C-alpha positions as CSV (number, residue, x, y, z in Angstrom):
1,X,-47.9,19.1,-33.1
2,X,-45.2,19.4,-35.7
3,X,-42.0,20.9,-34.5
4,X,-41.2,24.1,-36.6
5,X,-43.4,22.8,-39.3
6,X,-41.8,19.3,-39.5
7,X,-43.6,16.1,-38.4
8,X,-41.6,14.0,-36.0
9,X,-41.8,10.2,-35.9
10,X,-40.3,8.6,-32.7
11,X,-39.1,5.0,-33.4
12,X,-37.7,2.4,-31.1
13,X,-35.6,-0.7,-31.6
14,X,-36.2,-4.3,-30.6
15,X,-34.1,-7.1,-29.3
16,X,-30.5,-7.6,-30.3
17,X,-29.1,-4.1,-29.8
18,X,-28.3,-4.6,-26.1
19,X,-24.7,-4.2,-24.7
20,X,-23.1,-4.4,-21.3
21,X,-23.0,-0.8,-19.8
22,X,-26.0,0.3,-21.7
23,X,-27.9,3.3,-20.2
24,X,-25.3,3.8,-17.5
25,X,-24.3,7.3,-18.8
26,X,-28.0,8.3,-18.4
27,X,-28.0,7.0,-14.9
28,X,-24.8,8.9,-14.0
29,X,-26.4,12.1,-15.2
30,X,-29.8,11.5,-13.7
31,X,-29.5,9.3,-10.5
32,X,-33.3,9.0,-10.2
33,X,-33.1,6.6,-13.1
34,X,-31.3,4.1,-10.9
35,X,-34.2,4.1,-8.6
36,X,-36.4,3.0,-11.5
37,X,-34.3,0.0,-12.1
38,X,-33.9,-0.8,-8.4
39,X,-37.7,-0.7,-8.0
40,X,-38.1,-3.0,-11.1
41,X,-35.6,-5.4,-9.6
42,X,-37.4,-5.4,-6.2
43,X,-40.8,-5.9,-7.7
44,X,-39.7,-8.7,-10.1
45,X,-37.1,-10.5,-8.0
46,X,-34.2,-9.9,-10.5
47,X,-31.1,-7.8,-10.7
48,X,-31.4,-6.1,-14.0
49,X,-29.4,-3.1,-12.9
50,X,-26.3,-5.2,-12.2
51,X,-26.7,-7.2,-15.4
52,X,-27.0,-4.0,-17.5
53,X,-24.0,-2.4,-15.7
54,X,-21.6,-5.3,-15.4
55,X,-23.0,-8.2,-17.3
56,X,-22.3,-11.0,-18.0
57,X,-23.2,-10.5,-21.6
58,X,-24.9,-14.0,-21.7
59,X,-27.3,-12.9,-18.9
60,X,-28.1,-9.7,-20.7
61,X,-29.0,-11.7,-23.8
62,X,-31.7,-13.6,-21.9
63,X,-35.0,-12.4,-23.4
64,X,-36.5,-11.6,-20.0
65,X,-33.7,-9.2,-19.3
66,X,-33.0,-7.9,-22.8
67,X,-36.4,-6.6,-23.4
68,X,-36.8,-4.4,-20.3
69,X,-33.2,-3.3,-20.6
70,X,-33.7,-2.0,-24.2
71,X,-36.9,-0.4,-23.3
72,X,-35.3,1.4,-20.3
73,X,-32.4,2.6,-22.4
74,X,-34.7,3.9,-25.1
75,X,-37.0,5.8,-22.7
76,X,-33.9,7.3,-21.0
77,X,-32.6,8.5,-24.3
78,X,-35.9,10.0,-25.3
79,X,-36.4,11.8,-22.0
80,X,-32.8,13.1,-22.2
81,X,-33.7,14.8,-25.5
82,X,-37.0,16.1,-24.2
83,X,-35.3,17.7,-21.2
84,X,-33.2,19.8,-23.6
85,X,-35.8,20.3,-26.4
86,X,-39.6,20.3,-25.8
87,X,-40.6,18.0,-28.6
88,X,-43.4,15.4,-28.8
89,X,-44.0,12.8,-31.5
90,X,-46.6,13.2,-34.1
91,X,-46.6,9.5,-34.7
92,X,-44.8,6.6,-33.0
93,X,-43.6,3.0,-33.9
94,X,-41.4,0.4,-32.5
95,X,-39.8,-2.8,-33.8
96,X,-41.2,-5.8,-31.9
97,X,-40.6,-5.0,-28.2
98,X,-40.0,-1.4,-29.3
99,X,-43.7,-1.1,-29.9
100,X,-44.1,-1.1,-26.1
101,X,-41.5,1.7,-25.8
102,X,-43.6,3.6,-28.4
103,X,-46.6,3.4,-26.1
104,X,-44.5,5.2,-23.4
105,X,-43.6,7.9,-26.0
106,X,-47.3,8.3,-26.8
107,X,-48.2,8.6,-23.1
108,X,-50.3,5.4,-23.2
109,X,-48.2,3.4,-20.7
110,X,-45.9,4.5,-18.0
111,X,-42.2,3.3,-18.2
112,X,-42.8,1.1,-15.2
113,X,-45.9,-0.5,-16.8
114,X,-44.1,-1.1,-20.1
115,X,-41.0,-2.6,-18.4
116,X,-43.2,-5.0,-16.5
117,X,-45.1,-6.0,-19.6
118,X,-42.0,-6.7,-21.7
119,X,-40.3,-8.6,-18.9
120,X,-43.3,-10.9,-18.7
121,X,-43.5,-11.0,-22.5
122,X,-39.9,-12.2,-22.6
123,X,-40.6,-14.9,-20.1
124,X,-43.8,-16.0,-22.0
125,X,-42.0,-16.1,-25.4
126,X,-39.5,-18.6,-24.0
127,X,-41.9,-20.7,-21.9
128,X,-44.5,-21.0,-24.6
129,X,-42.2,-23.0,-26.9
130,X,-42.0,-25.8,-24.3
131,X,-38.4,-26.8,-25.2
132,X,-39.3,-27.9,-28.7
133,X,-36.4,-27.6,-31.3
134,X,-36.6,-24.2,-33.0
135,X,-34.5,-21.8,-35.0
136,X,-34.4,-18.3,-36.4
137,X,-32.2,-17.0,-39.3
138,X,-31.8,-13.8,-41.2
139,X,-32.0,-14.2,-45.0
140,X,-30.1,-11.4,-46.8
141,X,-30.2,-10.6,-50.5
142,X,-33.6,-12.0,-51.4
143,X,-36.9,-10.0,-51.6
144,X,-39.5,-10.4,-48.9
145,X,-42.0,-12.1,-51.1
146,X,-39.4,-14.6,-52.3
147,X,-38.5,-15.4,-48.7
148,X,-42.2,-15.9,-47.9
149,X,-42.5,-18.3,-50.8
150,X,-39.5,-20.2,-49.6
151,X,-41.1,-20.5,-46.1
152,X,-44.2,-21.9,-47.7
153,X,-42.1,-24.4,-49.7
154,X,-40.2,-25.5,-46.6
155,X,-43.3,-25.9,-44.4
156,X,-43.6,-29.5,-45.5
157,X,-40.6,-30.1,-43.2
158,X,-41.9,-28.1,-40.3
159,X,-43.5,-24.8,-39.3
160,X,-41.5,-21.8,-40.6
161,X,-42.6,-18.3,-41.4
162,X,-41.2,-14.9,-42.4
163,X,-41.1,-13.3,-38.9
164,X,-39.5,-9.9,-39.4
165,X,-39.6,-7.9,-42.6
166,X,-36.7,-5.7,-41.7
167,X,-35.6,-4.3,-45.0
168,X,-36.3,-5.0,-48.7
169,X,-33.3,-7.3,-48.7
170,X,-33.3,-8.7,-45.1
171,X,-36.1,-10.9,-43.8
172,X,-35.8,-13.0,-40.6
173,X,-37.5,-16.4,-40.6
174,X,-38.6,-18.3,-37.5
175,X,-40.1,-21.7,-36.6
176,X,-39.3,-25.3,-36.0
177,X,-35.6,-26.4,-36.4
178,X,-36.5,-28.6,-39.3
179,X,-38.6,-26.0,-41.1
180,X,-36.0,-23.3,-40.7
181,X,-33.2,-25.6,-41.8
182,X,-35.1,-26.5,-45.0
183,X,-35.9,-22.9,-45.7
184,X,-32.2,-22.0,-45.4
185,X,-31.3,-24.8,-47.8
186,X,-33.8,-23.4,-50.4
187,X,-32.6,-19.9,-49.8
188,X,-29.0,-21.0,-50.4
189,X,-30.1,-22.6,-53.7
190,X,-31.9,-19.4,-54.6
191,X,-28.5,-17.6,-54.2
192,X,-29.3,-15.6,-51.0
193,X,-26.4,-13.3,-50.4
194,X,-26.0,-14.4,-46.8
195,X,-27.9,-16.6,-44.3
196,X,-27.2,-15.8,-40.7
197,X,-28.4,-18.1,-37.9
198,X,-29.6,-16.1,-34.9
199,X,-28.9,-16.9,-31.3
200,X,-32.3,-16.4,-29.7
201,X,-34.3,-17.9,-26.9
202,X,-37.3,-19.0,-28.9
203,X,-39.1,-19.1,-32.2
204,X,-40.3,-15.5,-31.9
205,X,-43.1,-14.1,-34.0
206,X,-44.2,-17.6,-35.0
207,X,-47.2,-19.9,-34.3
208,X,-45.0,-22.1,-32.1
209,X,-45.4,-19.7,-29.2
210,X,-49.2,-19.3,-29.5
211,X,-49.6,-19.7,-25.7
212,X,-47.6,-16.6,-25.2
213,X,-50.3,-14.5,-26.9
214,X,-52.9,-15.6,-24.4
215,X,-50.7,-15.1,-21.4
216,X,-49.6,-11.6,-22.6
217,X,-53.2,-10.6,-23.3
218,X,-54.1,-11.5,-19.8
219,X,-51.3,-9.3,-18.4
220,X,-52.2,-6.4,-20.7
221,X,-55.8,-6.7,-19.5
222,X,-54.7,-5.9,-15.9
223,X,-53.4,-2.4,-16.9
224,X,-55.2,0.8,-17.5
225,X,-54.0,2.2,-20.9
226,X,-54.3,6.0,-21.2
227,X,-56.0,7.4,-24.2
228,X,-53.7,9.4,-26.5
229,X,-54.1,11.4,-29.7
230,X,-50.7,10.3,-30.9
231,X,-51.1,7.4,-33.4
232,X,-49.2,4.1,-33.0
233,X,-48.2,2.2,-36.2
234,X,-48.7,-1.5,-35.3
235,X,-46.3,-4.2,-36.3
236,X,-49.3,-6.4,-37.0
237,X,-51.2,-4.2,-39.4
238,X,-48.5,-1.6,-40.5
239,X,-51.2,1.0,-40.0
240,X,-51.8,3.7,-37.4
241,X,-54.4,3.6,-34.6
242,X,-55.3,5.4,-31.4
243,X,-58.0,2.9,-30.5
244,X,-56.9,1.4,-27.2
245,X,-58.7,-1.9,-27.6
246,X,-57.1,-2.4,-31.0
247,X,-53.7,-1.5,-29.6
248,X,-54.1,-4.1,-26.9
249,X,-55.2,-6.8,-29.4
250,X,-52.3,-6.0,-31.6
251,X,-49.7,-6.1,-28.8
252,X,-50.8,-9.6,-27.9
253,X,-51.1,-10.8,-31.5
254,X,-47.7,-9.4,-32.3
255,X,-45.8,-12.2,-30.5
256,X,-47.0,-14.7,-33.1
257,X,-47.3,-12.4,-36.1
258,X,-44.8,-11.0,-38.6
259,X,-43.2,-7.7,-37.8
260,X,-44.1,-5.6,-40.9
261,X,-41.4,-3.0,-40.4
262,X,-40.8,-2.1,-44.1
263,X,-44.5,-1.5,-44.7
264,X,-44.7,0.5,-41.4
265,X,-41.9,2.8,-42.3
266,X,-43.1,3.3,-45.9
267,X,-46.6,4.2,-44.7
268,X,-45.2,6.8,-42.3
269,X,-43.0,8.3,-45.0
270,X,-45.8,8.4,-47.5
271,X,-48.3,10.0,-45.1
272,X,-46.3,12.1,-42.7
273,X,-43.0,12.8,-44.5
274,X,-41.4,13.1,-41.0
275,X,-38.0,13.5,-39.5
276,X,-37.5,10.1,-37.8
277,X,-36.0,10.3,-34.3
278,X,-34.6,6.9,-33.2
279,X,-34.0,6.3,-29.4
280,X,-32.2,3.2,-28.3
281,X,-29.0,1.2,-28.4
282,X,-26.7,1.0,-31.4
283,X,-28.7,2.9,-34.1
284,X,-30.1,-0.3,-35.5
285,X,-33.2,1.3,-37.1
286,X,-31.1,3.9,-38.9
287,X,-29.2,1.1,-40.6
288,X,-32.5,-0.5,-41.7
289,X,-33.8,2.8,-42.9
290,X,-30.9,3.3,-45.3
291,X,-32.2,0.1,-47.0
292,X,-35.8,1.1,-46.9
293,X,-35.6,4.7,-48.1
294,X,-32.3,6.5,-48.5
295,X,-34.0,9.8,-48.7
296,X,-35.7,9.5,-45.3
297,X,-34.3,11.8,-42.6
298,X,-33.4,9.9,-39.5
299,X,-31.5,11.0,-36.4
300,X,-30.4,8.6,-33.6
301,X,-29.6,8.8,-29.9
302,X,-27.8,5.9,-28.3
303,X,-25.6,7.5,-25.7
304,X,-26.2,10.7,-23.7
305,X,-23.5,12.4,-25.7
306,X,-25.6,11.9,-28.9
307,X,-28.3,14.3,-27.6
308,X,-26.6,17.6,-28.5
309,X,-25.9,16.4,-32.0
310,X,-29.5,15.3,-32.5
311,X,-30.7,18.8,-31.4
312,X,-28.2,20.6,-33.7
313,X,-29.1,18.4,-36.7
314,X,-32.9,18.7,-36.0
315,X,-32.7,22.5,-35.8
316,X,-30.7,22.5,-39.1
317,X,-33.3,20.3,-40.9
318,X,-36.2,22.4,-39.5
319,X,-34.7,25.6,-40.8
320,X,-34.3,24.3,-44.3
């Protein structure tokens, strides 16, 4: 249901935005949230609460911790807004692991269920590679189709694909160490503005972690997804769906498929013309949006102190 005549798109970030101390302001204001983390730790034999609160940063960067930490932070930010302003999304989307957070926003999964799934997803994405040499890198300054062609050219040296279509001028590539290295050489020759190697735990969103898809599908099959009327725009298809079977298939396929973020955002803009509300650490998606569509309205909540500003700005936009 649009808020004061404006459609709202809730969007959520993926891995890489984490920081030590994340979500602690929400916990201080709402102590019950600590119980959520403590329960997660007890059920999974980890200490995510301490890692989020105190670090070390290297531990927080481990995919099995990063993913539930970001999801928890994003949900806490969303709920903090909703406690002050009774808004619901008209459509939801998330970047990579953020797609699971989007399912929470749509009422399809509970926060506990989503945290469990992304924790297992993080483990699977590392284990599936079986210690084979891999790499990921961000290519800046070249168009997505150009980067895709570069990956095809470099594939003679090893598997490499365009994994994340983040903006029209930033595409992340992923695959074997040899394939990514060759793709980076070709991109350099093509005068890429920058090439940034990424410190990650595996060749995410590439065929090298195919086993993770099957493992994750099995875990997804154990949960009862709740039907929702709020459409989710999938990373795999860049199109909305409310069909639970399709959502489940897409979630599993997503670990080995490209994240079609640019297409997803453009589709939402063209069909909903919404105000985007980003919930999660460091306003990463707002930065991407400026490259995708400078005219898009996007408001972000990272810390608890950001909530009043989001409400004030949203009210202003809706009164235009």
